[in-house]
N, C-alpha and C positions, 0 to 999 in steps of 0.2 A: 759559083756565082761572085764577084767581084763585092769586096768590102765598099758599104758607100762612103765619101769622105766626109769627113766631120763637118756640122751647121757651122764656122765661125760667124762671130759677132763680126760688125765692118764697123771701122775706127777712122776717120780724117784728121790726120796729125801735119802739123805745121814745125818748118827746122829753119833757124837762123845761121845762116853761113857768115860770122860776123869776120870783118877783115879790117885789119888794123895795119898800119906801114908795112904793108904786103903779110902778113903771119894770120892765120883763122885760128879763131876760138874753137877749140876741142873741149868734152864734155864728158866726163865718165861717171857711170850712172853709180846712183848707189843703191841698197838694198833693195830688193822687189824685184822686179820685172827683166831682163838683160842686167842682172846685177855686174859691174865692174867692166860692162865694155862702155864704148866710145860711141858719143853722137853729138850731131848740132842740136843746139839748145832747143827747147821749142816745146807741143804738145797739142793737145786734143782741141779742135776747132768745137766750138759751145754754138748751141741752136740760137738764130739770129746773129750769129760773127761773118763776116767776111774772114778769108785766109790770113790776111793781111793783118788786122785788126786783133784776130786771136794769136798772130805771133808777136806784134807789140808787148800785148798782154802777158799772154807765157813768158816773153823773155823780164819784164819787171817783175813779176813775181819768182822764177827761177834766179835771177842775177841780180835784181834791186838796181838795174840802169834801163836805159830807153835806149832805141833802137831806130835809125830811118831803114823801111824797108823797099829795096831796092827790084830788081826783076826778078823772073823764076829761073831759078837754075835749073831745079827739073822734078818729076812727079811720079813716083814709080808706088807699085803695089806689091805689098810681100805679104805671104801668107805663113804667119806662125803657127804656133800650134792650136791655140784657144782663140786667136784673132787674125784676122785680114785689117794688115795697115796699109791705106793709102798716102804716102808722104811726099807734102810738097815744100821742096826747100825753097827759100831765096836769100841772095844777097843782099846783107845789112850790112851798116856801118854804125857805130855808136853817136847816140844823137845828145847834144846839151837839154839837160833838164834845167827851166829856171827854178832858181830858187827865192829867198826873201832881195838880196843885193844884186846876183847876176845869175849867167847862166854856167852851170859845170856838166861837164861830162863824167861822169860815176863810172868807175872802176868795175867789170863784171865782178861780182861773189857769189859765190857756190851755196846756196841755202839750200838746193835740193840735190846738187850734184857733192861726189867722195871729192872729186879736184876738177881743177879747170887747168888747160894748157894752152896757151899761146905758140902754135908749127907755123913752121914754110909750107907752103904746098907739098911740095917736093917730101917733104917728110910725114906725109899723114898715114902713108902707108904702114909706117913704124907700131900703128897703134891696133888694137882688136877695135874692130867697128861692128855696130850692131847691123844684123844682115840690112836690115832696110833702109841704112845711109849708106850703105854702100856704092850704089850709083852713082850719087852725089859726089861723094868723097872724090870717085876718079874722076868726074868732071871737073870737080873743083882744083883736082891736081893740074889738069891741065890748060885750064882758063884763069885762074886767081893769077 
């Protein structure tokens, strides 16, 4: 009799494909799940949030900057050992955040990631990507 597949919890997550001057922002995961692998910044969609609201919030939390969320790149599902992730990625651009005197575009700072890198789309395959991000990476390489 075949062994039944383990029951995995399902998580909806979003990722930001942030493009600036023809370069794409890549983020290397810190300690924890998928440590050291690269991903598009983002995170879990919380109850009551739309995917685009969740993405804007996650980028503020993880990178300390604001983005304008554009069109969807793709939605894919990947079954990891303990969890199944449905990842929806969106094209994004850095957005101005108003301060007391004027609007400012803040440079992303890795609050939760080990490292950030701006790469040309053709260079994305140099990095070791988290499995859930790979379909989006391949689309970004051909469309950005």
